[in-house]
C-alpha positions as CSV (number, residue, x, y, z in Angstrom):
1,M,158.5,100.9,92.7
2,T,157.3,100.2,89.2
3,Q,155.9,103.5,87.9
4,L,153.0,104.1,85.6
5,P,154.2,107.4,84.1
6,I,151.5,110.0,83.9
7,T,152.4,113.1,82.0
8,R,150.5,116.3,81.9
9,R,148.7,115.1,78.8
10,S,147.7,111.7,80.2
11,A,146.8,113.3,83.5
12,L,144.1,115.2,81.8
13,A,142.5,111.8,81.1
14,G,143.1,110.6,84.6
15,L,144.3,107.2,85.7
16,A,141.5,104.8,84.8
17,A,139.2,107.7,84.4
18,A,135.5,107.0,83.7
19,T,134.5,107.0,80.0
20,A,132.8,110.1,78.7
21,L,129.1,110.4,78.8
22,P,127.1,108.9,76.0
23,D,126.0,111.4,73.3
24,L,122.8,112.8,74.8
25,S,123.5,116.3,73.6
26,F,120.6,118.8,73.1
27,A,120.2,121.9,71.1
28,Q,120.2,124.1,74.1
29,G,123.2,122.4,75.8
30,A,126.3,124.1,74.5
31,P,127.7,127.1,76.4
32,K,128.7,130.0,74.2
33,T,132.5,130.1,73.7
34,G,133.1,132.4,70.8
35,G,135.1,135.6,70.9
36,T,138.1,136.8,72.7
37,P,137.7,136.9,76.5
38,K,137.3,140.3,78.1
39,S,138.3,141.1,81.7
40,G,136.1,142.9,84.2
41,G,132.5,143.1,85.3
42,T,130.3,141.5,87.9
43,L,128.4,138.3,87.3
44,K,125.1,138.0,89.2
45,I,123.8,134.5,89.7
46,S,120.4,133.6,91.2
47,H,119.7,130.4,93.1
48,P,116.6,129.1,95.0
49,T,118.3,127.6,98.1
50,R,120.5,129.5,100.5
51,V,124.2,129.0,101.0
52,A,123.9,127.8,104.5
53,S,127.6,127.2,105.0
54,L,131.0,127.8,103.3
55,N,132.6,124.8,105.0
56,V,134.0,123.0,102.0
57,L,134.5,119.8,104.0
58,Q,130.8,119.5,104.8
59,I,128.6,121.3,102.3
60,S,126.0,119.3,100.3
61,G,123.7,121.8,98.5
62,P,123.8,123.0,94.8
63,A,124.4,126.7,95.7
64,E,127.0,125.7,98.2
65,Y,128.8,123.6,95.6
66,L,129.0,126.7,93.3
67,A,130.3,128.8,96.1
68,V,133.1,126.5,97.2
69,D,134.0,125.8,93.5
70,M,134.9,129.4,93.2
71,L,136.6,129.7,96.6
72,Y,138.6,126.5,96.7
73,S,140.8,124.2,94.5
74,G,141.4,120.5,94.9
75,L,144.3,118.4,93.7
76,T,142.1,117.3,90.8
77,R,138.7,118.1,89.5
78,M,136.2,116.6,87.1
79,G,135.8,118.0,83.7
80,P,132.5,118.1,81.8
81,D,133.6,114.9,80.0
82,M,133.7,113.2,83.4
83,R,137.4,112.8,83.4
84,A,139.8,113.9,86.2
85,Q,141.8,117.0,85.4
86,P,144.8,118.5,87.2
87,D,144.0,121.4,89.5
88,L,146.5,122.0,92.3
89,A,148.4,118.9,91.0
90,L,150.6,119.2,88.0
91,E,150.8,115.4,87.5
92,W,150.7,112.1,89.3
93,S,152.1,108.6,89.0
94,A,151.2,105.2,90.5
95,D,152.8,101.8,91.1
96,A,151.7,98.8,89.0
97,D,149.1,97.7,91.7
98,A,147.6,101.2,92.1
99,K,148.4,101.0,95.8
100,S,150.8,104.0,95.9
101,F,150.4,107.4,94.2
102,V,152.7,110.3,94.0
103,F,151.3,113.8,93.2
104,K,153.5,116.7,92.1
105,L,152.0,120.0,93.1
106,K,152.0,123.4,91.3
107,P,154.6,125.8,92.6
108,N,154.0,129.4,93.8
109,V,150.4,128.9,94.7
110,T,149.0,130.9,97.7
111,F,145.9,130.8,99.8
112,H,143.7,133.9,99.9
113,D,145.4,135.0,103.1
114,G,148.7,135.1,101.3
115,K,150.2,131.9,102.9
116,P,152.0,129.6,100.5
117,F,150.3,126.3,99.5
118,T,152.4,123.2,100.2
119,A,152.2,119.5,100.5
120,E,151.5,119.9,104.3
121,D,148.2,121.5,103.4
122,V,147.2,118.5,101.4
123,V,148.2,116.1,104.2
124,A,146.3,118.2,106.8
125,T,143.2,118.3,104.7
126,I,143.1,114.6,103.9
127,K,143.7,113.7,107.6
128,T,140.9,116.1,108.7
129,I,138.5,114.5,106.2
130,Q,139.4,111.0,107.5
131,D,138.5,112.1,111.1
132,P,134.9,111.1,111.7
133,K,134.5,114.4,113.7
134,S,134.8,116.3,110.5
135,A,131.5,114.8,109.2
136,S,132.8,115.2,105.7
137,P,131.0,113.3,102.9
138,A,134.4,112.8,101.3
139,R,135.5,110.5,104.2
140,T,134.0,107.3,102.8
141,V,135.1,108.2,99.2
142,L,138.7,108.5,100.5
143,S,138.6,105.6,103.0
144,M,141.1,103.6,101.0
145,I,143.9,106.0,101.9
146,G,146.0,104.3,104.6
147,D,148.6,107.1,104.8
148,V,149.3,110.5,103.2
149,A,152.7,112.1,103.6
150,A,154.6,115.1,102.3
151,V,157.7,113.9,100.5
152,D,158.9,117.5,100.0
153,P,157.0,120.9,99.9
154,L,155.7,120.1,96.4
155,T,155.3,116.3,96.5
156,V,152.6,114.2,98.2
157,K,152.6,110.4,98.5
158,F,149.4,108.4,99.1
159,T,149.7,104.8,100.3
160,L,146.4,102.9,100.0
161,T,145.1,100.0,102.0
162,S,144.1,98.2,98.8
163,S,144.4,98.8,95.1
164,Y,142.3,101.7,93.8
165,A,143.0,103.0,90.3
166,D,140.4,105.8,90.6
167,L,142.2,107.7,93.4
168,P,142.7,110.8,91.1
169,I,138.9,110.8,90.5
170,S,138.1,110.4,94.2
171,L,140.4,113.3,95.1
172,A,138.3,115.5,92.8
173,H,135.4,115.1,95.3
174,A,133.7,118.5,95.9
175,N,134.3,118.1,99.7
176,A,138.0,117.3,99.2
177,R,139.1,120.8,98.2
178,I,142.3,121.8,100.0
179,V,142.2,123.9,103.2
180,S,145.3,125.3,104.7
181,A,146.9,123.4,107.5
182,E,147.0,126.5,109.6
183,T,143.2,127.0,109.2
184,L,142.6,123.4,110.2
185,K,144.4,123.9,113.5
186,G,141.4,126.0,114.6
187,P,137.7,124.9,115.1
188,L,136.1,123.6,111.9
189,T,133.1,125.7,112.6
190,A,135.2,128.7,111.6
191,L,134.9,127.4,108.0
192,D,131.2,127.9,108.0
193,T,131.4,131.7,107.5
194,K,135.0,132.4,106.5
195,A,136.6,130.8,103.5
196,N,140.4,130.7,102.8
197,G,141.1,128.7,99.7
198,T,143.2,128.9,96.6
199,G,140.3,129.3,94.2
200,P,139.7,132.0,91.5
201,F,137.6,134.2,93.8
202,K,137.9,135.4,97.4
203,Q,135.2,136.0,99.9
204,E,134.1,139.7,100.3
205,S,130.8,139.4,102.2
206,F,128.5,136.6,103.2
207,D,124.8,136.7,104.3
208,S,123.4,133.2,104.1
209,A,119.9,134.5,103.8
210,R,120.6,137.1,101.0
211,M,123.8,137.2,99.1
212,L,127.4,135.9,98.9
213,K,129.8,138.3,97.2
214,L,133.2,137.1,95.9
215,V,135.9,139.2,94.3
216,K,138.7,138.3,91.9
217,N,141.8,136.5,93.3
218,P,144.7,138.2,91.5
219,A,147.1,135.5,92.6
220,Y,145.0,132.6,91.2
221,H,147.2,129.7,90.0
222,Q,145.8,129.8,86.5
223,P,147.5,132.8,84.9
224,G,145.2,135.5,83.4
225,K,142.1,134.1,85.2
226,P,139.5,134.7,86.4
227,Y,138.2,137.3,83.8
228,L,135.5,138.6,86.1
229,D,136.1,141.2,88.8
230,A,133.4,139.8,91.0
231,V,130.5,137.4,91.4
232,E,127.3,137.9,93.4
233,M,125.1,134.9,94.4
234,H,121.6,136.1,95.1
235,L,119.0,134.0,97.0
236,F,115.5,134.0,95.6
237,P,113.2,131.7,97.8
238,D,110.3,132.8,95.6
239,L,110.8,130.9,92.3
240,A,108.5,133.1,90.3
241,A,110.4,136.2,91.5
242,E,113.7,134.5,90.6
243,T,112.5,133.8,87.0
244,Q,111.2,137.3,86.6
245,N,114.4,138.9,87.8
246,Y,116.4,136.8,85.3
247,L,114.1,137.6,82.4
248,S,114.2,141.3,83.2
249,G,118.0,141.2,83.2
250,A,118.4,141.9,86.9
251,V,120.6,138.8,87.2
252,D,122.8,137.3,84.5
253,A,122.5,133.5,85.2
254,M,120.2,131.1,86.9
255,L,121.9,128.2,88.8
256,E,118.8,126.1,88.7
257,V,115.9,126.4,86.3
258,Q,112.7,124.6,87.0
259,Q,111.5,122.2,84.4
260,A,108.2,124.0,83.9
261,D,110.1,127.2,83.1
262,F,112.9,125.9,81.0
263,K,111.2,126.2,77.6
264,R,110.0,129.7,78.3
265,I,113.4,130.8,79.6
266,S,115.4,129.1,76.7
267,T,113.3,130.8,74.0
268,A,113.2,134.2,75.7
269,P,115.1,137.0,73.8
270,G,118.7,137.2,74.8
271,S,118.6,134.0,76.9
272,V,120.4,130.7,76.6
273,G,119.1,127.6,78.2
274,V,121.6,124.9,79.0
275,R,120.4,121.3,79.4
276,T,123.0,118.7,80.5
277,P,122.2,114.9,80.8
278,S,123.0,113.7,84.3
279,G,122.5,111.1,86.9
280,R,120.8,113.5,89.3
281,F,117.9,111.8,91.0
282,V,115.0,112.1,93.5
283,N,114.7,109.1,95.8
284,V,112.0,107.8,98.1
285,V,113.7,106.9,101.3
286,M,112.2,103.9,103.2
287,R,114.0,103.1,106.4
288,Q,114.5,99.4,106.8
289,D,115.0,99.5,110.6
290,Q,111.4,100.6,111.1
291,K,108.1,99.1,110.1
292,P,106.6,98.8,107.5
293,F,109.7,99.1,105.3
294,D,111.6,96.4,107.1
295,D,109.7,94.0,104.8
296,V,111.0,94.0,101.3
297,R,107.6,93.2,99.9
298,V,106.4,96.7,101.1
299,R,109.4,98.3,99.4
300,R,108.7,96.4,96.2
301,A,105.1,97.3,96.3
302,M,106.0,100.9,96.5
303,A,108.4,100.5,93.5
304,M,105.5,99.0,91.4
305,A,103.1,101.7,92.5
306,I,104.9,104.5,90.7
307,D,104.4,105.2,87.0
308,R,107.9,106.3,86.1
309,P,107.4,107.5,82.5
310,T,104.5,109.6,83.6
311,L,106.7,111.2,86.3
312,V,109.2,112.1,83.7
313,D,106.5,113.7,81.6
314,I,104.6,115.6,84.3
315,I,107.4,116.4,86.8
316,L,110.5,116.7,84.5
317,E,108.6,118.0,81.5
318,G,110.5,115.4,79.6
319,Y,113.9,116.7,80.8
320,G,115.2,113.3,82.0
321,R,114.7,109.6,81.7
322,P,113.0,106.8,83.8
323,A,115.1,104.8,86.2
324,G,114.7,101.4,87.9
325,D,115.9,101.9,91.5
326,N,119.5,101.6,90.5
327,V,121.7,104.5,91.5
328,I,124.0,104.0,88.6
329,S,122.7,106.0,85.6
330,P,123.7,106.2,81.9
331,G,127.1,107.9,81.8
332,Y,128.7,105.8,84.5
333,R,131.4,103.4,83.2
334,Y,130.0,100.2,84.7
335,L,126.3,100.6,84.2
336,L,124.2,97.4,84.4
337,E,121.2,97.9,82.2
338,T,118.2,97.1,84.4
339,T,114.5,97.2,83.6
340,A,112.4,99.7,85.7
341,P,109.5,98.0,87.5
342,K,106.3,98.3,85.5
343,Y,103.5,100.3,86.9
344,D,101.2,97.6,88.3
345,P,98.9,98.7,91.2
346,A,97.2,95.4,91.3
347,A,100.4,93.4,91.8
348,A,101.6,96.0,94.4
349,K,98.3,95.7,96.3
350,K,98.8,91.9,96.4
351,L,102.3,92.3,97.8
352,L,101.0,94.6,100.5
353,A,98.5,92.1,101.5
354,E,101.1,89.3,101.6
355,A,103.2,91.6,103.9
356,G,100.3,91.9,106.3
357,Y,98.5,94.9,105.0
358,P,95.3,93.5,103.3
359,N,93.5,96.8,103.9
360,G,96.3,98.9,102.5
361,L,98.8,101.1,104.3
362,K,98.4,104.7,105.6
363,I,101.6,106.6,106.0
364,P,103.0,110.2,106.0
365,L,105.6,111.1,103.3
366,I,107.8,114.1,104.3
367,C,109.1,116.5,101.7
368,S,111.3,119.6,101.8
369,N,110.0,122.7,100.1
370,R,113.4,123.1,98.3
371,P,113.9,122.3,95.6
372,A,110.2,122.3,94.6
373,I,110.6,119.0,92.8
374,R,110.6,117.1,96.1
375,S,107.0,118.0,97.0
376,Q,105.9,117.7,93.3
377,V,107.2,114.1,93.2
378,G,105.5,113.4,96.6
379,I,102.1,114.6,95.4
380,A,102.4,112.6,92.2
381,I,103.3,109.5,94.0
382,K,100.4,110.0,96.4
383,E,98.0,109.8,93.5
384,M,99.7,107.0,91.6
385,A,100.0,104.8,94.7
386,K,96.3,105.0,95.7
387,P,95.1,102.1,93.6
388,A,97.9,100.0,95.1
389,G,96.5,100.5,98.6
390,F,98.9,103.2,99.8
391,D,97.2,106.1,101.6
392,I,100.0,108.7,101.6
393,D,99.8,111.9,103.5
394,V,102.2,114.3,101.9
395,Q,103.7,116.8,104.3
396,T,105.9,119.6,103.0
397,M,108.0,121.7,105.4
398,P,110.7,124.4,105.2
399,H,114.0,123.0,104.1
400,D,115.8,124.0,107.3
401,T,113.2,122.2,109.4
402,Y,113.5,119.2,107.1
403,L,117.3,119.1,107.5
404,A,117.0,119.4,111.3
405,N,114.2,116.9,112.0
406,V,113.7,114.5,109.0
407,W,116.8,114.1,106.9
408,M,118.8,111.0,108.1
409,K,116.2,110.3,110.7
410,G,112.7,110.0,109.1
411,Q,110.9,106.8,108.1
412,F,109.5,107.8,104.7
413,Y,110.7,111.0,102.9
414,I,111.9,112.4,99.6
415,G,115.7,112.8,99.1
416,Y,117.4,114.6,96.3
417,W,121.0,113.9,95.1
418,G,123.4,114.8,92.3
419,M,125.3,112.4,90.2
420,Q,128.7,111.2,91.6
421,S,132.0,110.7,89.7
422,T,132.3,107.0,90.0
423,E,130.2,103.9,90.9
424,D,132.1,103.6,94.1
425,Q,131.2,107.2,95.1
426,A,127.6,106.6,94.2
427,F,127.4,103.4,96.3
428,T,129.2,105.0,99.3
429,L,127.2,108.2,99.3
430,L,124.0,106.5,100.4
431,F,123.9,102.7,100.3
432,T,126.9,101.0,102.1
433,T,126.6,100.6,105.8
434,D,129.3,103.2,106.4
435,A,128.0,105.6,103.7
436,A,128.3,109.3,104.2
437,F,124.5,109.6,104.2
438,A,123.3,106.0,105.0
439,D,119.7,107.1,105.5
440,T,117.9,103.9,104.5
441,A,119.5,101.6,107.2
442,W,119.9,98.9,104.4
443,N,123.1,97.7,106.0
444,S,123.7,94.8,103.6
445,K,126.9,93.0,104.3
446,E,126.7,91.4,100.9
447,F,126.5,94.7,99.2
448,D,129.3,96.2,101.3
449,A,131.6,93.3,100.4
450,L,130.9,93.8,96.7
451,V,131.6,97.5,96.9
452,A,134.9,96.8,98.8
453,K,135.9,94.1,96.3
454,G,135.1,96.3,93.3
455,R,137.1,99.2,94.7
456,A,140.2,97.0,95.1
457,T,140.0,95.4,91.6
458,I,142.1,96.7,88.8
459,D,141.1,94.3,86.1
460,D,138.4,96.1,84.1
461,A,136.3,93.0,83.2
462,E,136.3,91.7,86.7
463,R,135.4,95.1,88.1
464,R,132.5,95.4,85.7
465,K,131.2,92.0,86.9
466,I,131.4,92.9,90.5
467,Y,129.6,96.2,90.1
468,A,126.9,94.5,88.0
469,E,126.3,92.2,91.0
470,A,126.1,95.2,93.3
471,Q,123.6,96.9,91.1
472,A,121.5,93.7,90.8
473,L,121.4,93.4,94.6
474,M,120.2,97.0,94.9
475,V,117.4,96.4,92.4
476,R,116.5,93.2,94.3
477,D,116.3,94.7,97.7
478,V,115.0,98.2,96.8
479,P,116.8,100.2,99.5
480,S,115.4,103.3,97.9
481,V,113.0,104.0,95.1
482,I,114.8,105.9,92.3
483,P,112.1,106.7,89.7
484,F,114.1,108.8,87.2
485,F,117.3,110.6,86.3
486,Q,117.0,114.4,85.9
487,D,118.8,116.6,83.5
488,V,120.7,119.6,84.9
489,L,119.0,122.8,83.7
490,T,120.6,126.2,84.0
491,A,120.4,129.4,82.0
492,N,122.4,132.6,81.2
493,R,122.0,135.8,79.3
494,S,123.6,135.7,75.9
495,Y,126.3,138.1,76.9
496,V,127.6,135.7,79.5
497,K,130.2,133.6,77.8
498,N,131.4,130.1,78.9
499,W,128.6,129.6,81.4
500,G,127.6,125.9,81.0
501,G,126.2,122.9,82.7
502,H,128.0,119.9,84.2
503,P,126.7,116.3,84.7
504,L,127.7,116.4,88.4
505,A,126.3,119.9,89.0
506,R,129.3,120.5,91.4
507,Y,131.9,122.0,89.0
508,F,131.2,125.3,87.4
509,F,134.6,126.7,86.0
510,V,133.5,130.3,86.7
511,E,137.1,131.4,86.2
512,N,136.5,130.9,82.4
513,V,133.3,133.0,82.4
514,W,133.4,136.5,80.9
515,L,130.9,139.2,80.0
516,D,130.4,140.7,76.5
517,K,127.9,143.4,77.0
518,A,129.3,145.8,74.4
């Protein structure tokens, strides 16, 4: 095998890692890093949505990502610069065709129950993810893995079905953290309430409707970390109460800050607002296996019936940027610059008439009440789309009801998603036929073929061309209206050091956080 040597230094950059985000920095965006770290103390974090599950293979919510980020480690993880970093892996190498990868693992790592971490745990985790019964969002992201085998206790070999240079990035997927082989022999439902990872913190207590408490893992594989003794995650369904508790000092950090509150929180005495440019987006799901959205003219009419710059102003308070129904945002390596549809109600109304709706279209739009931005966008779209002939009935329901009855099933509803690590992950999250959350029923064989071809292409220029075609196809067919990209907003008290944002909003590096209250 011809090897591409990857040392610890080059591993930090990742094999064919995505380029860093463009310079979109803001005054509030830098976490405070000065001073010498101090050990001890409990960090209290508030969040507006409950941690419904601790099952790292399946979770999909912002608060759940924070929880499993502290409880579990992966082979790699994504740094704030959007590059793959070693985590449980020391280093990795690949053959010249990027079809075979060898990962060397850290020695002397243990799970929270004291069992040693070995290559067999990696093999068991990957094979569980690949099993459709696991319902893991990481399954499509890792579908190029044909075989995974333990060479020895600290070496894992991946054999791929096609070339894929971004494997180290895909292995950093939040749902691909390593679970012990012994744990995976039991029912996966056990992971919902009991975590056993190799992360910096261990589970002490868990009440999904109130609080998750984690305590320091003294055997963590990064020597000297974490600095904190414990972390408490407190649920605040009432957003006003959450803000008040933060401003009063009852909690130390807010996982999610609402756009309307960010300026007030950022300028409050002793508070630091952190604004991170991201590809996070709200999307308007329009299922194509049901009328009226089986007609592309109706989808295009909806796209033209939304005033995107105004949405950025009134919903995001300016903390974001307009988008043009392309899931690939600034910050991805292979972005195709596309023009967002101009707000044109008259043209949209004409398209509706051509599609067989000369008197307009009356339709319900379903929104979850968490996060609040979903219903805010729904109400704004209702008003914007009226002149185009859309009579939209916005219906907001509790998040749990939405998940059970609407998500992945509904005809017309508001989704909400974070940025992914690569173009391939963004495409296979929602839009390929076998996507983890294929809720639009687009099922475009042409798009699927482009994504598969791009995944297997090593040549950078050719890959850019392929991904550009895929993005153009998405803009043409409008499988989902994506009106804007939203910045990640979070906040911390000034005595909380090294708390910061991340473009993916899935990696939090809490092991680096320390408190300086003296």
